[in-house]
C-alpha positions as CSV (number, residue, x, y, z in Angstrom):
1,M,23.4,28.3,46.9
2,E,26.3,26.2,45.7
3,R,26.0,22.5,45.4
4,V,28.4,19.7,44.5
5,Y,28.5,18.5,40.9
6,Y,30.5,15.8,39.1
7,I,31.6,15.1,35.5
8,D,32.7,11.4,35.4
9,H,34.5,9.2,32.9
10,V,36.4,12.1,31.3
11,S,39.0,11.1,28.7
12,N,42.7,12.0,29.1
13,D,42.5,14.3,26.1
14,D,39.6,16.3,27.6
15,I,40.4,16.4,31.3
16,N,42.9,19.3,31.2
17,A,40.9,21.4,28.8
18,L,37.7,20.8,30.9
19,S,39.4,21.6,34.2
20,L,41.0,24.8,32.9
21,K,37.6,25.9,31.5
22,L,35.9,25.2,34.9
23,N,38.7,27.0,36.7
24,S,38.1,30.1,34.6
25,M,34.4,30.3,35.4
26,Q,33.6,32.5,38.4
27,E,30.6,30.5,39.4
28,V,32.8,27.4,39.9
29,S,34.8,26.7,43.1
30,H,36.4,23.9,45.1
31,I,37.5,22.0,42.0
32,K,38.9,18.5,42.6
33,I,40.5,16.7,39.7
34,N,40.6,12.9,39.8
35,K,42.0,10.4,37.4
36,D,39.0,10.5,35.0
37,S,36.5,12.8,36.8
38,I,36.1,16.3,38.1
39,S,34.1,17.4,41.1
40,F,33.3,21.0,42.0
41,N,30.9,23.4,43.7
42,C,28.7,25.6,41.4
43,A,26.0,28.2,41.9
44,R,24.8,28.2,38.3
45,P,25.1,24.7,36.8
46,D,23.1,25.7,33.7
47,N,26.2,27.4,32.5
48,I,28.2,24.2,32.8
49,Q,25.6,22.2,31.0
50,N,25.4,24.8,28.2
51,Y,29.2,24.6,27.8
52,L,29.1,20.8,27.6
53,D,26.4,21.0,25.0
54,E,28.1,23.7,22.9
55,S,31.5,22.0,23.0
56,K,29.8,18.7,21.9
57,M,31.5,16.9,24.8
58,D,29.6,13.7,25.4
59,Y,29.7,13.9,29.2
60,V,26.9,13.9,31.8
61,L,26.7,16.6,34.5
62,Q,25.7,15.0,37.7
63,E,24.7,16.6,41.1
64,M,24.9,15.3,44.6
65,V,21.3,14.9,45.9
66,N,20.8,13.1,49.3
67,R,24.3,11.6,49.1
68,K,23.6,10.1,45.7
69,K,24.9,11.2,42.3
70,R,22.1,12.0,39.9
71,E,22.1,13.3,36.4
72,Y,21.6,17.1,36.5
73,V,18.3,18.1,35.0
74,S,17.6,21.8,34.4
75,N,14.0,22.9,34.2
76,Q,15.0,25.6,31.8
77,A,17.0,23.2,29.6
78,K,14.3,20.6,29.2
79,V,13.3,20.1,25.6
80,E,11.3,17.6,23.6
81,K,13.4,15.2,21.6
82,I,12.2,13.0,18.8
83,F,13.7,9.6,17.8
84,M,13.0,7.5,14.7
85,F,13.1,3.7,14.5
86,T,13.9,1.4,11.6
87,N,13.1,-2.4,11.7
88,L,10.7,-1.9,14.6
89,E,8.3,-4.6,13.6
90,S,6.9,-5.8,16.9
91,E,4.4,-3.9,19.0
92,K,5.6,-5.9,22.0
93,D,9.1,-4.6,21.5
94,A,7.8,-1.0,21.3
95,H,5.9,-1.4,24.6
96,E,9.0,-2.9,26.3
97,I,11.2,0.0,25.1
98,Q,8.7,2.6,26.3
99,N,8.3,0.8,29.7
100,I,12.1,0.7,30.3
101,L,12.6,4.4,29.4
102,S,9.8,5.4,31.7
103,K,11.8,4.1,34.6
104,Y,14.5,6.6,34.1
105,S,14.0,9.8,36.1
106,V,15.7,12.0,33.5
107,Y,13.1,11.1,30.8
108,E,9.6,12.6,31.0
109,N,6.5,12.3,28.9
110,V,7.8,9.2,27.2
111,Q,5.6,8.3,24.2
112,L,6.3,5.7,21.5
113,D,4.1,5.8,18.4
114,F,4.4,2.3,17.0
115,Q,2.5,3.0,13.8
116,N,4.8,6.0,12.8
117,K,7.9,4.5,14.5
118,L,8.5,7.7,16.5
119,L,9.6,8.1,20.1
120,T,9.1,11.5,21.8
121,L,10.3,12.4,25.3
122,T,11.3,15.5,27.3
123,T,14.8,15.7,28.8
124,S,17.8,17.9,29.1
125,A,20.1,14.9,28.9
126,K,21.9,13.5,25.9
127,A,19.6,10.6,25.3
128,L,20.7,8.8,22.1
129,P,23.6,6.6,23.5
130,R,21.5,5.2,26.3
131,I,18.4,4.7,24.1
132,S,20.5,2.9,21.6
133,R,21.8,0.5,24.2
134,I,18.3,-0.1,25.6
135,V,16.9,-0.8,22.1
136,E,19.8,-3.2,21.3
137,N,19.0,-5.1,24.5
138,V,15.4,-5.5,23.4
139,N,16.1,-6.3,19.8
140,P,19.5,-6.0,18.1
141,E,17.8,-5.6,14.7
142,I,16.1,-2.3,15.6
143,Q,18.0,0.9,14.7
144,V,17.3,4.3,16.3
145,E,18.4,7.8,15.4
146,Q,17.6,11.3,16.7
147,W,15.9,13.9,14.5
148,K,17.8,17.1,14.8
149,K,17.1,20.7,13.5
150,P,19.8,22.4,11.6
151,F,22.1,24.6,13.8
152,K,24.7,27.3,13.3
153,S,28.2,27.1,14.7
154,Q,30.6,30.0,15.5
155,D,34.2,29.9,14.7
156,L,36.1,31.5,17.6
157,F,39.6,30.7,16.3
158,N,40.5,34.2,15.2
159,E,39.1,35.8,18.3
160,K,40.9,33.4,20.6
161,Y,44.3,33.7,19.0
162,V,44.1,37.5,18.4
163,Q,43.6,37.9,22.2
164,K,46.5,35.6,22.9
165,Y,49.0,37.3,20.6
166,A,47.8,40.7,21.9
167,R,48.7,39.6,25.5
168,I,52.2,38.4,24.3
169,A,52.8,41.7,22.5
170,L,51.8,43.7,25.6
171,L,54.0,41.6,27.8
172,C,57.0,42.2,25.6
173,V,56.3,45.9,25.5
174,G,56.1,46.1,29.3
175,I,59.4,44.1,29.8
176,A,61.1,46.2,27.1
177,L,60.0,49.4,28.6
178,G,61.2,48.3,32.1
179,L,64.6,47.1,30.8
180,V,65.2,50.2,28.7
181,T,64.7,52.5,31.7
182,F,66.1,50.1,34.2
183,G,69.5,52.0,34.6
184,D,67.7,55.3,35.3
185,T,64.6,54.2,37.2
186,S,61.6,56.5,36.5
187,F,57.8,56.4,36.4
188,L,58.0,54.6,33.0
189,T,60.1,51.8,34.6
190,Y,57.3,51.1,37.2
191,V,54.6,51.3,34.5
192,G,56.5,48.9,32.2
193,W,57.1,46.3,35.0
194,M,53.5,46.7,36.3
195,I,52.2,45.9,32.8
196,A,54.4,42.8,32.6
197,L,53.3,41.6,36.1
198,L,49.6,42.1,35.3
199,I,49.9,40.1,32.0
200,C,52.0,37.4,33.7
201,N,49.6,37.0,36.7
202,E,46.3,37.2,34.7
203,K,45.1,33.8,35.8
204,V,46.0,34.6,39.4
205,L,44.1,37.9,39.2
206,V,41.0,36.0,37.9
207,E,41.2,33.6,40.8
208,A,41.8,36.4,43.3
209,K,38.8,38.2,42.0
210,R,36.7,35.1,42.5
211,D,38.1,34.7,46.0
212,L,37.1,38.3,46.8
213,Q,33.6,37.7,45.5
214,L,33.4,34.8,47.9
215,K,34.7,37.1,50.7
216,N,37.8,35.0,51.1
217,Y,40.0,38.1,51.5
218,L,43.1,36.2,52.8
219,S,43.2,33.6,50.1
220,E,46.6,32.3,48.9
221,N,46.0,34.1,45.5
222,N,45.3,37.5,47.1
223,I,48.3,37.3,49.5
224,F,50.6,36.2,46.7
225,L,49.5,39.2,44.5
226,L,50.1,41.4,47.5
227,A,53.6,40.0,47.8
228,C,54.2,40.7,44.1
229,F,52.9,44.3,44.5
230,M,55.2,44.9,47.5
231,G,58.1,43.5,45.4
232,W,57.2,45.9,42.6
233,I,57.2,48.8,45.1
234,Y,60.5,47.6,46.6
235,G,62.0,47.7,43.1
236,A,62.6,43.9,42.7
237,F,61.1,44.0,39.3
238,I,62.8,41.1,37.6
239,E,62.6,38.9,40.7
240,A,58.9,39.6,41.0
241,L,58.4,38.5,37.4
242,V,60.5,35.4,38.0
243,V,58.6,34.5,41.2
244,S,55.3,35.0,39.4
245,I,56.3,32.6,36.7
246,M,57.6,30.1,39.2
247,Y,54.5,30.3,41.3
248,Q,52.2,29.5,38.4
249,A,54.4,26.8,37.1
250,G,54.6,25.4,40.6
251,K,50.8,25.4,40.8
252,Q,50.6,23.4,37.6
253,L,53.2,21.0,38.9
254,I,51.3,20.6,42.2
255,M,48.2,19.9,40.2
256,Q,49.9,17.2,38.3
257,V,51.2,15.6,41.6
258,T,47.7,15.9,43.0
259,Q,46.2,14.3,39.9
260,W,48.9,11.5,40.1
261,S,48.1,11.0,43.8
262,M,44.3,10.9,43.0
263,E,45.0,8.2,40.4
264,K,46.5,6.0,43.2
265,I,43.3,6.6,45.2
266,D,41.1,5.8,42.1
267,D,43.1,2.6,41.6
268,L,42.0,1.5,45.1
269,V,38.3,1.8,44.3
270,A,38.0,1.8,40.5
271,H,37.4,-1.9,40.3
272,Q,34.5,-1.5,42.7
273,N,32.7,0.7,40.1
274,L,33.2,-1.5,37.1
275,G,31.2,-4.5,35.9
276,R,31.7,-7.2,33.2
277,R,28.9,-6.9,30.7
278,L,28.1,-9.7,28.3
279,R,27.0,-8.5,24.8
280,K,27.0,-10.5,21.6
281,G,28.9,-13.3,23.3
282,K,31.8,-11.0,24.3
283,E,32.6,-9.6,27.8
284,E,33.5,-5.9,28.3
285,M,34.4,-4.0,31.4
286,I,32.3,-0.8,31.7
287,P,31.2,1.5,34.6
288,L,28.3,0.2,36.5
289,G,26.4,3.4,35.9
290,N,26.3,2.5,32.2
291,F,24.4,-0.7,32.8
292,D,20.8,-0.7,31.7
293,I,17.9,-2.8,32.8
294,G,18.1,-6.1,30.9
295,D,21.9,-6.1,30.5
296,V,23.7,-9.4,31.4
297,I,26.5,-9.0,34.0
298,V,29.1,-11.7,34.6
299,I,30.4,-12.3,38.1
300,N,33.3,-14.7,38.6
301,E,34.6,-16.4,41.7
302,G,35.7,-14.1,44.4
303,E,33.8,-11.1,43.0
304,T,30.8,-9.1,44.5
305,I,27.5,-8.9,42.7
306,P,27.1,-5.1,42.1
307,L,23.6,-5.1,40.6
308,G,20.5,-7.0,41.6
309,G,18.8,-9.3,39.1
310,K,17.9,-12.9,38.1
311,I,20.3,-15.7,37.7
312,I,20.2,-16.9,34.0
313,K,23.3,-19.1,33.9
314,G,26.0,-20.5,36.2
315,N,26.4,-22.4,39.4
316,A,27.9,-20.8,42.5
317,K,28.1,-20.6,46.3
318,L,27.0,-17.2,47.6
319,D,28.2,-15.4,50.7
320,V,25.3,-13.0,51.8
321,Y,27.3,-11.7,54.8
322,A,27.2,-8.1,53.5
323,I,23.4,-8.3,53.2
324,D,22.3,-9.6,56.5
325,G,25.4,-10.5,58.5
326,S,24.8,-14.2,57.9
327,D,27.9,-16.4,58.2
328,V,26.4,-19.2,56.1
329,C,27.0,-19.7,52.3
330,I,24.0,-20.6,50.1
331,K,23.8,-22.4,46.7
332,S,22.6,-20.5,43.6
333,K,19.7,-21.6,41.5
334,I,18.8,-20.4,38.0
335,G,15.8,-18.1,38.1
336,N,16.5,-17.0,41.7
337,E,16.8,-13.3,42.6
338,V,20.2,-12.1,43.8
339,Y,21.0,-8.8,45.5
340,S,23.9,-6.4,45.2
341,G,26.6,-7.0,47.8
342,T,26.4,-10.8,47.6
343,V,29.8,-12.4,47.1
344,V,30.4,-15.4,44.7
345,T,32.8,-17.6,46.8
346,E,32.8,-20.5,44.3
347,G,31.8,-20.8,40.6
348,Y,30.4,-18.1,38.4
349,L,27.1,-16.4,37.5
350,H,25.4,-14.7,34.6
351,V,22.8,-12.3,36.0
352,K,20.2,-10.3,34.0
353,T,19.9,-7.0,35.8
354,T,16.5,-5.8,37.0
355,A,17.7,-2.6,38.7
356,L,19.9,0.4,37.9
357,Y,23.2,0.9,39.7
358,E,21.9,4.1,41.3
359,D,19.3,2.1,43.1
360,S,21.6,-0.7,44.3
361,A,22.8,-1.1,47.9
362,M,26.4,-1.3,46.8
363,S,26.1,2.0,45.0
364,K,25.0,3.5,48.3
365,V,28.0,2.0,50.0
366,L,30.3,3.3,47.3
367,D,28.7,6.8,47.6
368,I,29.3,6.7,51.3
369,A,33.0,6.0,50.7
370,M,33.5,8.5,47.9
371,N,31.4,11.4,49.3
372,A,32.6,11.3,52.9
373,P,35.4,13.8,52.2
374,M,32.9,16.6,51.6
375,S,32.7,17.0,55.4
376,S,35.6,17.8,57.7
377,S,36.8,15.6,60.5
378,H,37.8,16.8,64.0
379,T,41.5,16.4,63.2
380,E,41.1,18.3,59.9
381,K,39.3,21.1,61.6
382,I,42.2,21.4,64.1
383,I,44.7,21.4,61.3
384,F,42.7,24.1,59.5
385,K,42.6,26.2,62.6
386,V,46.3,25.8,63.4
387,S,47.2,26.6,59.8
388,D,44.8,29.6,59.7
389,V,46.3,31.1,62.9
390,Y,49.9,30.5,61.7
391,S,49.2,31.9,58.2
392,K,47.5,35.0,59.6
393,A,50.4,35.5,62.0
394,L,52.9,35.5,59.1
395,I,50.7,37.8,57.1
396,I,50.4,40.3,59.9
397,V,54.2,40.3,60.5
398,G,54.8,40.5,56.8
399,L,52.5,43.5,56.5
400,V,54.2,45.2,59.4
401,C,57.6,44.7,57.7
402,C,56.3,45.8,54.3
403,V,54.1,48.8,55.3
404,V,54.4,49.9,58.9
405,L,58.1,49.9,59.4
406,P,58.9,51.7,56.1
407,L,56.3,54.4,57.0
408,I,58.0,55.0,60.3
409,N,61.4,55.4,58.8
410,L,61.8,54.6,55.1
411,T,65.6,55.0,54.9
412,D,66.4,52.7,57.8
413,N,63.6,50.2,57.5
414,L,63.4,49.7,53.8
415,K,65.4,46.5,54.1
416,Y,62.6,44.9,56.2
417,M,60.3,45.2,53.2
418,Y,62.1,42.3,51.5
419,L,61.7,40.2,54.6
420,G,58.0,40.9,54.6
421,I,57.7,40.0,51.0
422,I,59.1,36.5,51.7
423,M,56.8,36.1,54.7
424,L,53.8,36.9,52.6
425,T,54.9,34.4,49.9
426,V,55.3,31.5,52.3
427,S,52.3,32.3,54.5
428,G,49.9,30.2,52.5
429,S,48.5,27.2,54.3
430,F,47.9,25.3,51.0
431,A,50.5,22.6,51.6
432,Y,49.3,21.0,54.9
433,V,45.6,21.9,54.3
434,Q,45.7,20.2,50.9
435,G,47.7,17.3,52.5
436,A,45.0,16.9,55.2
437,S,42.2,16.7,52.7
438,F,44.1,14.2,50.6
439,T,45.0,12.1,53.6
440,L,41.4,11.9,54.6
441,L,40.3,10.9,51.1
442,A,43.2,8.4,50.9
443,G,42.2,6.8,54.2
444,I,38.6,6.4,53.2
445,A,39.6,4.9,49.8
446,K,42.1,2.6,51.5
447,A,39.4,1.4,53.9
448,F,37.0,0.8,51.0
449,S,39.6,-1.3,49.2
450,K,39.6,-3.4,52.4
451,K,35.7,-3.7,52.1
452,I,35.2,-1.0,54.7
453,A,32.8,1.9,54.0
454,I,33.3,5.0,56.1
455,K,30.1,7.0,56.3
456,E,31.8,10.3,57.6
457,N,35.3,11.6,57.8
458,S,34.8,11.7,61.5
459,G,34.3,7.9,61.6
460,L,38.0,7.2,61.2
461,D,39.1,10.2,63.2
462,D,36.8,9.5,66.2
463,L,37.9,5.8,66.2
464,N,41.4,7.0,67.3
465,T,39.8,8.7,70.4
466,C,38.0,5.5,71.5
467,T,39.6,4.0,74.5
468,T,37.3,0.9,74.5
469,I,36.0,-1.4,71.8
470,I,32.9,-3.4,72.5
471,Y,32.8,-6.5,70.2
472,D,29.4,-8.2,69.9
473,R,29.8,-11.8,68.6
474,F,27.6,-13.5,66.1
475,D,24.7,-15.3,67.7
476,G,25.0,-19.1,68.0
477,I,28.5,-19.3,66.5
478,E,31.3,-21.1,68.3
479,T,34.6,-19.2,68.9
480,T,37.3,-19.9,66.4
481,E,41.1,-19.6,66.6
482,E,40.9,-16.6,64.1
483,E,38.5,-14.8,66.4
484,M,40.7,-15.3,69.5
485,D,43.6,-14.0,67.4
486,L,41.5,-10.9,66.7
487,F,41.0,-10.2,70.4
488,E,44.8,-10.5,70.9
489,K,45.5,-8.0,68.1
490,I,43.0,-5.5,69.4
491,K,44.7,-5.7,72.8
492,G,48.1,-5.1,71.0
493,L,46.7,-1.8,69.7
494,H,46.3,-0.6,73.3
495,K,42.5,-0.7,73.2
496,S,40.4,-2.0,76.1
497,L,38.2,-4.8,74.9
498,I,34.7,-5.8,76.1
499,I,33.1,-8.9,74.5
500,F,29.4,-9.7,74.3
501,N,29.0,-13.4,73.7
502,D,25.7,-14.8,72.6
503,G,27.2,-18.1,71.4
504,P,26.3,-21.6,72.4
505,V,29.2,-21.9,74.9
506,D,30.1,-19.4,77.6
507,L,33.5,-17.7,77.2
508,E,36.0,-17.3,80.0
509,N,39.3,-15.4,79.7
510,D,41.0,-13.4,82.4
511,E,42.5,-11.0,79.8
512,Y,39.2,-9.6,78.5
513,T,35.9,-8.4,80.0
514,I,33.3,-10.9,78.8
515,Y,29.5,-10.8,79.2
516,N,27.7,-14.1,78.3
517,N,24.1,-14.1,77.0
518,Y,23.2,-10.6,77.9
519,S,19.9,-9.0,76.7
520,V,20.0,-5.7,74.8
521,E,18.9,-3.8,77.9
522,Q,21.8,-5.3,79.9
523,K,24.3,-4.5,77.1
524,L,23.1,-0.9,77.1
525,K,23.8,-0.6,80.8
526,V,27.3,-1.9,80.3
527,M,27.9,0.6,77.5
528,D,26.6,3.5,79.7
529,K,29.1,2.6,82.4
530,T,31.9,2.3,79.8
531,L,31.1,5.7,78.2
532,V,31.8,7.4,81.5
533,A,35.4,6.5,81.1
534,G,35.7,7.7,77.5
535,P,34.4,7.2,73.9
536,V,33.4,3.7,72.9
537,A,33.5,1.9,69.5
538,Y,30.8,-0.7,69.1
539,I,31.0,-3.5,66.6
540,G,27.6,-5.1,66.0
541,D,25.6,-6.6,63.1
542,C,21.9,-6.4,62.4
543,D,18.5,-5.1,63.5
544,K,18.8,-6.3,67.1
545,D,21.9,-4.1,67.6
546,I,20.3,-0.8,66.4
547,A,20.0,0.6,70.0
548,L,23.7,-0.2,70.7
549,L,24.8,1.3,67.4
550,Q,22.9,4.5,68.2
551,K,24.4,4.9,71.6
552,A,28.1,4.2,70.7
553,S,30.6,7.0,70.0
554,V,31.6,5.1,66.8
555,A,29.1,2.6,65.4
556,I,30.6,-0.2,63.3
557,S,28.2,-2.6,61.6
558,R,29.0,-6.0,60.0
559,G,26.8,-6.7,57.0
560,G,23.3,-5.3,56.6
561,V,24.1,-3.1,53.6
562,H,20.5,-3.6,52.4
563,N,19.0,-2.7,55.7
564,E,18.3,1.1,55.8
565,K,18.2,1.1,59.6
566,V,21.7,-0.4,59.9
567,Q,23.0,2.0,57.2
568,R,21.4,5.0,58.9
569,N,22.8,4.2,62.4
570,S,26.3,3.1,61.4
571,D,29.4,5.3,61.1
572,I,31.4,2.5,59.6
573,M,30.2,-0.5,57.6
574,L,32.2,-3.8,57.2
575,T,31.2,-5.8,54.2
576,D,33.8,-8.5,54.6
577,S,33.5,-11.3,57.1
578,N,37.3,-11.6,57.5
579,F,38.4,-10.8,61.1
580,D,41.5,-9.0,59.8
581,T,39.2,-6.3,58.4
582,I,38.6,-5.0,61.9
583,I,42.4,-4.7,62.5
584,D,42.9,-3.1,59.1
585,L,40.3,-0.5,60.1
586,L,42.1,0.4,63.3
587,K,45.5,0.6,61.6
588,I,44.2,2.8,58.8
589,A,42.7,5.2,61.4
590,R,45.9,5.4,63.3
591,K,48.0,5.9,60.1
592,Q,45.7,8.6,58.9
593,K,46.1,10.6,62.1
594,S,49.9,10.2,62.2
595,I,50.3,11.4,58.6
596,N,48.1,14.5,59.2
597,I,50.2,15.5,62.2
598,G,53.4,14.8,60.3
599,N,52.3,17.0,57.4
600,T,51.4,19.9,59.6
601,F,54.7,19.6,61.4
602,I,56.6,19.5,58.0
603,G,54.7,22.6,56.7
604,I,55.2,24.8,59.7
605,V,58.9,23.8,60.3
606,I,59.9,24.4,56.7
607,S,58.2,27.8,56.4
608,L,59.7,28.9,59.8
609,L,63.1,27.8,58.5
610,V,62.6,29.9,55.4
611,V,61.6,32.9,57.5
612,L,64.7,32.4,59.8
613,L,67.0,32.3,56.8
614,A,65.4,35.5,55.4
615,V,65.9,37.3,58.8
616,I,69.7,36.6,58.6
617,S,69.7,37.6,54.9
618,F,70.7,34.2,53.7
619,I,67.9,33.5,51.2
620,S,66.4,35.1,48.1
621,W,62.7,35.6,47.4
622,W,62.7,33.3,44.4
623,V,64.5,30.6,46.5
624,A,61.8,30.9,49.2
625,C,59.1,30.5,46.5
626,L,60.8,27.4,45.2
627,I,61.1,25.9,48.7
628,Y,57.4,26.6,49.3
629,I,56.4,24.8,46.1
630,L,58.7,21.8,47.0
631,E,57.1,21.7,50.5
632,S,53.7,21.4,49.0
633,I,54.8,18.5,46.8
634,L,56.6,16.8,49.7
635,V,53.4,16.9,51.8
636,L,51.3,15.4,49.0
637,L,53.9,12.6,48.5
638,N,54.0,11.9,52.2
639,S,50.2,11.6,52.2
640,Q,50.5,8.7,49.8
641,N,51.9,6.5,52.5
642,I,48.4,5.6,53.6
643,V,47.8,4.2,50.1
644,R,50.9,2.1,50.2
645,M,50.4,0.7,53.7
């Protein structure tokens, strides 16, 4: 069974080589390349781990387990590792090091022999960098190094380049053979150009083989190879070779545009995954996953506390809205515990961490935002279905033109083969399917940049279908001008609004339906009646609203990121008390849907136009391929509009 795996914090120098290696491995599929990370599905992760170890790349393979990224640990790869200490003079320091390491799930059988200054543990992970950081936090004077056995290395330079030059030579032989016999076409002409096409399309053949193993018979790679084969039969040898080169160059260009687009998404959320660590009197920005227990994190005014711990320095006002929905700020005190998700509204804090990032509430919220794209929304499923039907229709018509009509009458119908080749080439649904996936990812990232966590892709998508929004006000809080402005803006988005008011003063307004001081049971009855007319989005806050969150078509919670019941029963979580956040959410949902529809329209219209031009013999095969590549790029660029909104 394939699972989702991640390699994060990849350097610019390594990301291309690593992505190409993964792409060549048959056990790897659904590769997504981000700015500094790669995600993929894999049936045999041990092979990936072995490659990382053998290539000496200092990267950690992580897997998705229960919506959380965890370091991949292979039972087969677990080995005992031994570390030696120098300057370890205190038995207290030794016990502290052992206790901290024992809290990490990737390390087993942790034993520290203080007398012999030896640490032994069982793991498949690369342990030295983290152990060095932990030891430095305990006592900067202590040094640690790993004891290693000698190992042999293999030099694959000659083998690699001999194979490369052999392919180039074979390609030249094939092209030369085809050109020499081109004037008097014979069996050798077809053999020469077939050799050239096979060498030129080697990567496509590998990918097509993998698609066949996955029973994806109508994949874009398979259909493109079919088009090239038909072009070879038709006798368009040189054009088939040119189209093959264009197609693969176009895929590389599309990958670059995709990576550039993903960088824009990463920029929206990257700052949420970084923290300012204080070490030796200097501050450094590092990924939150690299923080160890006992590190000191600095949080300045306006920033969110990402890791729980104890305040050791600073004076600040803290907004705990994200934790329990409270609208009241509290003052910090040295020695007090603080929780991830708390916002420093004034002042600054130095916090000594007592928990790892993977255990923090904010990491769960970030995981919700970053992993939602793994599922498909209702709109995405419709786009996939439409594109699938449209692509299959073009493939069927293309095969009829390429195979059936020539078999009926080769002399009169041979001209239709060229039309069929063009149809097969532009039948791929990559453009708008890729655009739909990117738009969904961009929408979730844009929402998260506005302090909105989308639990599932369907959260934004279903929000568009809701005809009514039920807004449950904070208990005991008087209505403000900003809140009344929120009601007016919701009305401007053509949504019916129902207000549950539990405030100290009853509300009256003829423009809205208002229920003052209703019990939970009464609110549920109101929601039942409203659901008869159509889907309902409910905006609530804490424990008392769980029943209403469960019943709503789209459940939107304010605060409560540390409350597992609120997390479990919410489709969307708002971690910002700003009323404009709700309007931002509705606008992002609407923009996402309009871009998806627009991209599908662009893809279908352009490919239909290419087919129409091919019917009237006004377009060449290579031009059709070029238009198809440009169409894919146009769709990806259009999807970026949600990032720029």
